[in-house]
C-alpha positions, 0 to 999 in steps of 0.5 A: 500500499502506498497511500493512506486509505479510508472507508466507511462501512456498512455498520458506519465504523470507520477504518482506515489503511495506511503504508507500513510505518505511517505513525498514528499521529499521521493516520489520526490526522488524516482521519480527522481531515476528512471528517466532513466526508465520514459524516457524509458518508454516514448520512447516506447509510443512515438514508439507505434501508435494506429492501426487506419487502413484507411477504406477498402471496397470491391475491396480494394488493399492491399499489403501482402507479397510484393505482392497486393491482391484485396479485396473480401468479402464472406458472411460466417463465418471462416478466411480469405485467399489469392486465386489467387490475392484476399485476400477472406475475409469471413465476417458475422458481425464485421468490414472488417478492423478487420478481414483483421487485424486479418488475417495479424496478425496471418500470421505475427505470423507464419512467425516471430515465425518459423524465430525466432525458426530458428535463435535461433536454428542456434545460439545454444541458450540455454537461456530462452524462448523468447516471441514474441509480435506484434504491430504496430510500427511508427518508428522501425521494430522490437525491443529485450527487455533483461529485458523482454526476449521479442522480438516485431515485427511491424505488417506492416512487414506482407506487405513486402517480406518474405526475410525482415521479416526473416532479422528482426528476425535474426536481433533481435536474433543477439541482444541476443548475441550482445547489440549495433550495433557494427562491432560485431554486424554486423559480428554475423548477416552476419554468421547467415543471407546472405546479413545481412548488405546489406538487413539492408540498404534496410529495412532502406530505406522502409517507414513503413507507416500505415497497409493498405496503 
C-alpha cells in the first residue's frame, strides 16, 4: 500500500489503512481531516434501508403508479406485467417478492430515465452524461450527487402517480443548476415543471413507507 486510505463500512464504522511505518498521529490527522466526508457517508448509510419487503402471496394487493393491483401468479417464465386490475407474475422458481421487485425497478427506471432525459433537454444541458441509480430510501424521494454526477431515485416512487415521479426527476435536474433550495431553485423549477412548488408540497405530505405496503 502506497497511500493512506479511508472507508466507512455499512455499520458506520470507519476503517483507515496506511503504509507500513506511518505513525498513529499521522493517521489520526488524516482521519480528522476527512471528518466532513465521514459524516456525509454515514448520513447516506442512514438513509438507505435494506429492501426487505413484506411477504407477498397470490391475491395480495399492491399499489403501482397510484392504482391498486391484485397479484396473480402463472407458472411460466418471463417478466411480470399489468393486465386490467391484476399484476400477472410469471414464476417458475425464485420468490414472488423478488419477481415483483424486479418489475417495480424496471418500470421505475424506464419512467425516470425518460423524465430525466426530457428535463435535461428542456434545460439545454450540455454536460457529461448523468448516471441514474435506484434504491429503497427511508427519508427522501431522490437526490443528486454533484461529485459523481449521479441522480438516485427511491424505488418507492413507482407506487405513486407518474406526476410525482416526473416531478422528482425535474427536482433533481434542477439541482444540477441550483445547488440548494433557495428562491432561485423554485423559480427555476417553476419554469421547467408546471406547479413545481405545489407538487413539492404535496409530495412532502406523502409518507414514503415500504415497497409493498
